[in-house]
C-alpha positions as CSV (number, residue, x, y, z in Angstrom):
1,M,2.2,-20.0,-13.6
2,C,4.0,-21.6,-10.2
3,E,3.4,-24.9,-9.0
4,P,1.2,-24.5,-6.1
5,K,3.1,-25.4,-2.6
6,V,0.0,-27.4,-1.5
7,N,-0.5,-30.5,-3.7
8,L,-3.3,-32.7,-2.6
9,S,-5.0,-35.5,-4.6
10,D,-9.3,-35.2,-5.3
11,E,-10.1,-38.1,-2.6
12,E,-7.9,-36.0,-0.1
13,W,-9.5,-32.7,-1.0
14,K,-13.0,-34.4,-0.3
15,V,-12.1,-35.4,3.1
16,K,-10.8,-31.8,4.0
17,L,-13.4,-29.7,2.0
18,T,-17.4,-30.0,2.3
19,P,-19.0,-31.3,-1.2
20,E,-20.1,-27.6,-1.6
21,Q,-16.2,-26.3,-0.9
22,F,-14.9,-29.1,-3.6
23,R,-17.6,-28.0,-6.3
24,V,-16.5,-24.4,-6.1
25,L,-12.8,-24.7,-5.0
26,R,-11.7,-27.8,-7.0
27,Q,-14.1,-27.8,-9.6
28,K,-14.0,-24.4,-10.6
29,G,-17.9,-24.0,-9.3
30,T,-19.9,-20.9,-8.5
31,E,-21.9,-20.4,-5.2
32,Q,-25.2,-18.3,-5.7
33,A,-25.1,-14.8,-5.3
34,Y,-26.1,-13.0,-2.5
35,T,-26.1,-16.2,-0.3
36,G,-22.6,-16.3,0.7
37,E,-21.1,-15.5,4.2
38,Y,-19.1,-13.1,3.9
39,E,-20.9,-10.5,0.9
40,N,-21.4,-8.2,3.8
41,H,-18.8,-8.8,6.4
42,E,-17.6,-5.7,7.6
43,D,-15.1,-6.9,10.8
44,D,-11.6,-6.4,10.4
45,G,-9.8,-9.3,9.4
46,V,-7.5,-11.5,7.0
47,Y,-9.5,-13.5,4.2
48,K,-7.6,-16.6,4.1
49,C,-8.3,-19.8,1.6
50,A,-10.5,-22.0,2.9
51,G,-8.7,-24.9,1.3
52,C,-5.3,-24.4,2.5
53,D,-5.5,-21.0,5.1
54,A,-3.4,-19.1,3.1
55,P,-3.7,-15.1,3.9
56,L,-5.2,-13.8,0.2
57,Y,-7.2,-10.2,1.2
58,N,-6.9,-7.8,3.9
59,S,-10.5,-6.2,5.1
60,T,-9.0,-3.0,4.3
61,T,-9.0,-3.8,0.6
62,K,-12.6,-4.8,0.8
63,F,-15.9,-2.7,-0.6
64,Q,-19.5,-3.0,-1.8
65,S,-19.7,-3.9,-5.0
66,G,-23.4,-4.7,-5.0
67,C,-22.1,-7.5,-7.2
68,G,-23.5,-10.8,-5.0
69,W,-20.4,-11.8,-3.9
70,P,-17.2,-10.5,-1.7
71,A,-15.4,-7.9,-3.9
72,F,-11.8,-6.7,-3.1
73,F,-9.5,-3.9,-5.0
74,N,-6.6,-5.9,-4.4
75,A,-5.0,-9.3,-2.7
76,I,-2.0,-9.3,-0.4
77,P,1.1,-9.5,-2.5
78,D,2.2,-13.0,-4.5
79,A,-1.3,-14.7,-2.6
80,I,-2.9,-15.3,-5.7
81,T,-2.7,-16.0,-9.5
82,R,-4.2,-15.1,-12.8
83,K,-5.2,-17.3,-15.3
84,T,-7.1,-16.2,-18.3
85,D,-10.2,-18.7,-18.7
86,T,-10.8,-20.9,-22.1
87,N,-13.1,-18.5,-23.2
88,R,-10.7,-15.4,-22.7
89,K,-13.6,-13.1,-21.5
90,H,-12.5,-13.3,-17.8
91,T,-9.7,-13.9,-15.8
92,E,-9.9,-16.6,-13.0
93,I,-8.3,-15.9,-9.8
94,L,-6.4,-18.9,-7.9
95,C,-4.5,-19.4,-4.5
96,S,-1.1,-19.6,-5.5
97,N,-0.3,-21.7,-2.5
98,C,-3.1,-24.9,-3.2
99,G,-4.1,-23.9,-6.5
100,S,-7.7,-23.7,-5.9
101,H,-10.2,-21.5,-7.7
102,L,-11.3,-18.3,-6.0
103,G,-13.6,-16.6,-8.5
104,H,-12.4,-13.8,-11.2
105,V,-11.0,-10.5,-12.1
106,F,-12.9,-7.9,-13.8
107,K,-11.3,-4.4,-14.4
108,N,-12.3,-0.9,-15.9
109,E,-15.9,-0.8,-13.8
110,R,-14.4,2.0,-12.0
111,F,-15.7,1.4,-8.2
112,K,-15.3,4.2,-5.9
113,N,-13.6,2.5,-2.7
114,G,-14.0,5.1,0.1
115,A,-11.9,8.2,-1.6
116,Q,-10.3,6.2,-4.1
117,T,-11.6,4.7,-7.3
118,S,-10.2,1.0,-8.5
119,N,-10.0,-0.2,-12.0
120,E,-10.3,-3.4,-10.5
121,R,-12.5,-5.8,-9.1
122,H,-11.4,-9.2,-7.6
123,C,-15.1,-11.3,-7.2
124,V,-14.6,-14.2,-4.9
125,N,-17.0,-17.0,-3.7
126,S,-17.4,-16.8,0.2
127,I,-17.4,-20.5,0.4
128,C,-13.7,-20.4,-0.6
129,L,-12.9,-17.8,2.0
130,K,-12.5,-18.2,6.1
131,V,-11.6,-14.9,7.8
132,G,-8.9,-14.3,10.8
133,Q,-9.4,-12.4,13.7
134,V,-6.3,-10.2,13.4
135,K,-5.5,-7.7,10.5
136,Y,-2.5,-9.2,8.0
137,I,-0.7,-6.1,8.7
138,Q,-0.7,-6.0,12.7
139,M,-0.1,-9.8,12.7
140,I,3.0,-9.3,11.1
141,M,3.7,-6.0,12.6
142,T,4.2,-8.0,16.0
143,D,6.4,-10.2,14.3
144,H,9.5,-8.3,14.3
145,D,11.7,-11.5,13.7
146,F,12.6,-10.5,9.8
147,P,14.2,-13.0,7.6
148,P,18.3,-12.6,8.0
149,L,19.8,-10.1,5.7
150,K,21.6,-11.4,3.0
151,N,23.0,-8.1,1.3
152,N,24.5,-5.6,3.7
153,L,26.6,-4.0,1.5
154,I,25.0,-0.3,1.8
155,L,25.3,-1.0,5.7
156,R,29.2,-2.1,5.4
157,A,29.3,0.8,3.3
158,C,27.4,3.5,5.4
159,R,29.6,2.6,8.8
160,G,33.0,3.2,6.9
161,E,33.7,-0.3,6.8
162,H,36.1,-1.9,3.6
163,V,33.4,-2.8,0.6
164,D,34.6,-4.8,-2.6
165,H,32.9,-2.1,-4.8
166,I,30.4,0.8,-4.2
167,P,26.4,-0.2,-3.8
168,V,24.1,0.6,-6.1
169,W,20.6,2.6,-5.3
170,I,19.0,5.3,-7.1
171,M,17.0,8.2,-6.3
172,R,13.6,8.0,-7.0
173,Q,14.1,4.2,-7.3
174,A,10.4,3.0,-6.2
175,G,8.1,3.9,-8.8
176,R,7.7,6.9,-11.3
177,Y,9.1,5.7,-14.1
178,L,8.7,1.8,-14.7
179,P,5.9,0.7,-16.9
180,E,4.2,-1.4,-14.5
181,Y,4.3,1.5,-12.1
182,L,2.3,3.5,-14.8
183,E,0.2,0.7,-15.3
184,L,-0.9,0.9,-11.3
185,R,-0.8,5.1,-11.3
186,K,-3.8,3.9,-14.0
187,Q,-6.2,2.4,-11.1
188,H,-5.3,4.3,-7.8
189,S,-3.9,7.8,-7.1
190,F,-0.4,8.6,-6.0
191,F,-1.3,9.3,-2.1
192,D,-3.8,5.8,-2.6
193,I,-0.6,3.7,-3.2
194,C,1.2,5.8,-0.4
195,R,-1.5,5.2,2.4
196,T,-2.4,1.4,1.1
197,P,0.1,-0.8,2.7
198,E,0.0,-3.7,-0.1
199,L,0.5,-1.0,-3.1
200,A,3.1,0.9,-1.4
201,C,4.8,-2.6,-0.8
202,E,4.1,-3.5,-4.5
203,V,5.8,-0.2,-5.9
204,T,8.9,-0.7,-3.6
205,L,9.9,-4.2,-4.6
206,Q,9.3,-3.3,-8.8
207,P,12.6,-2.0,-9.2
208,I,14.0,-4.7,-7.0
209,R,12.7,-7.4,-9.5
210,R,14.3,-5.5,-12.7
211,F,17.4,-4.7,-11.2
212,D,20.6,-5.8,-9.0
213,L,20.5,-3.0,-6.5
214,D,21.7,-3.3,-3.2
215,A,19.1,-1.4,-1.5
216,A,15.1,-1.0,-2.1
217,I,13.5,2.2,-1.1
218,I,10.2,2.7,0.5
219,F,7.6,4.3,-1.6
220,S,6.2,7.1,0.3
221,D,6.4,10.9,0.3
222,I,7.4,13.8,2.3
223,L,4.4,15.5,2.2
224,V,2.7,12.6,4.2
225,V,3.2,14.4,7.4
226,P,1.2,17.5,6.6
227,Q,-1.9,15.1,5.6
228,A,-1.1,13.5,8.9
229,L,-2.1,16.9,10.4
230,G,-5.2,17.4,8.6
231,M,-3.9,19.2,5.1
232,E,-5.5,18.2,2.1
233,I,-3.1,17.8,-1.3
234,D,-3.4,16.7,-4.8
235,M,-0.6,15.1,-6.7
236,L,-0.9,16.8,-10.5
237,P,0.4,15.5,-13.7
238,K,3.5,17.4,-14.3
239,E,3.2,19.6,-11.8
240,G,3.2,18.3,-8.8
241,P,1.9,18.4,-5.2
242,R,-0.9,21.4,-4.7
243,F,-2.3,21.9,-1.6
244,R,-5.8,22.8,-1.5
245,Q,-5.9,25.6,1.1
246,P,-2.3,26.2,1.8
247,L,-1.1,28.8,4.2
248,T,-1.3,32.5,3.3
249,V,-1.2,34.3,6.6
250,P,0.1,33.1,10.0
251,A,-3.3,32.4,11.7
252,D,-3.8,29.6,8.8
253,I,-1.9,27.6,10.9
254,K,-4.8,27.2,13.6
255,L,-6.8,27.1,10.8
256,R,-5.7,24.9,8.8
257,I,-4.1,22.2,11.0
258,D,-5.9,19.8,12.6
259,R,-4.8,19.8,16.6
260,T,-6.7,16.7,17.4
261,K,-4.5,14.8,14.9
262,Q,-2.2,12.3,16.3
263,A,0.6,12.0,13.9
264,K,1.8,8.6,14.9
265,Q,-1.7,7.6,14.4
266,E,-2.8,9.2,11.0
267,L,0.9,7.1,9.6
268,K,0.3,4.2,10.8
269,Y,0.3,2.9,7.4
270,V,4.0,4.0,6.7
271,Y,4.9,1.9,9.5
272,D,2.7,-1.3,8.0
273,A,4.1,-0.5,4.9
274,I,7.3,-0.8,6.0
275,T,7.1,-4.2,8.0
276,L,5.4,-5.8,4.9
277,T,8.1,-4.9,2.4
278,R,10.6,-5.8,5.2
279,Q,8.6,-9.2,5.3
280,Q,8.2,-9.5,1.3
281,L,12.1,-8.7,0.7
282,N,13.0,-11.8,2.4
283,G,16.4,-10.3,3.4
284,Q,17.4,-9.7,0.1
285,C,18.9,-6.2,0.8
286,P,18.0,-3.6,3.5
287,L,15.1,-0.7,3.2
288,I,15.6,2.8,3.2
289,G,13.3,5.1,4.8
290,F,13.1,8.9,4.3
291,A,11.3,12.0,5.8
292,G,11.0,15.6,5.2
293,A,12.3,18.4,7.4
294,P,9.8,20.9,9.4
295,W,11.5,23.7,7.2
296,T,11.1,21.8,3.7
297,L,7.5,21.1,4.5
298,M,6.7,24.4,5.7
299,S,8.1,25.3,2.5
300,Y,5.4,23.6,0.4
301,M,2.8,24.3,3.0
302,I,2.9,28.1,2.5
303,E,1.2,29.7,-0.6
304,E,3.4,31.8,-2.4
305,I,6.4,29.7,-1.6
306,S,5.0,26.6,-3.5
307,K,4.3,28.4,-6.1
308,A,6.9,30.5,-6.4
309,G,10.1,28.6,-5.3
310,W,12.3,29.8,-2.6
311,S,12.8,32.8,-4.1
312,T,10.2,33.9,-1.9
313,I,12.0,33.9,1.1
314,D,15.1,35.2,-1.0
315,Q,13.0,38.2,-1.0
316,S,12.9,38.3,2.6
317,D,8.8,38.2,2.4
318,E,8.0,39.0,5.5
319,F,4.7,37.5,5.2
320,S,6.4,33.8,5.0
321,L,8.5,34.0,7.5
322,G,6.2,34.7,9.9
323,I,4.8,31.9,9.1
324,L,7.6,29.9,9.6
325,G,8.3,31.7,13.2
326,T,5.4,31.0,14.5
327,A,5.3,27.6,13.4
328,W,8.8,26.8,15.3
329,R,7.3,27.8,18.6
330,K,7.0,24.8,21.2
331,D,2.9,25.4,21.3
332,S,2.4,25.4,17.6
333,P,0.3,22.9,16.4
334,L,3.1,22.0,14.1
335,A,4.5,20.3,16.6
336,L,3.9,16.3,16.0
337,K,2.4,14.7,18.7
338,L,4.7,11.5,18.5
């Protein structure tokens, strides 16, 4: 376990904390269930350590568990340290910055958090927390003073400049094959990871921790764009993406595409994931992003093409081409409102 950055004596902690905070934070006590200030707290914000003000949990990861204490399904990356209790029945969670006791992690309870199911519940004492009024992601989004880049090899190669060796990055680098990614997938669906900046950041960083790579690639998917337009997609094991209601005739464009959607707002989680990841990379290497072109996205959205592949268009399928032709018109709802 890494040594905490904040090291105070018990006497110094007693001056800084209330007696009850000292009992829970420094002596590993537990506050009485259903009495804490933040059990039913629903406002946006970042939950910080009451001992040292270090950010611990984003409000987007908080959910109602009914356990009597605030519950979160995930912490801000590197904010907490896990420690197995001496009785080995529970996993204690500590603030990584000051080592204060926060609560415990419980697994395999299958709690529903909105549309996703979480296999992990971080049960935290309210008295160990304080809430900032600005979301963690929004806070870092307003600060674009990113850490200086330490490795710009791939950027120099892209500009055609001389480099002493070929920069290394790998297609599908971010996840899908590493054991730590597969473990995370047991707890969260593919698109839940894409839509949760903290999880997308974690998966993006996993290969960077293992290998000496010259670039990171943000964990996302080209199909987040159709999702932002209101289409529902499932990522099926060993099969890939499948639209629940694909386009079957040109008229489906008006029926399936939500014209009230603002793609930039709907895809805010992508921007948040990119910003958070750049912060967490700490200048180690550049971050690569990607997106799907309109023709490619439409190929997935059309029923017959998504099932049979491009052979549908190769056969001059007027049905599919009619949909594609309609989509290219300026007044099409597929014209993203960015």
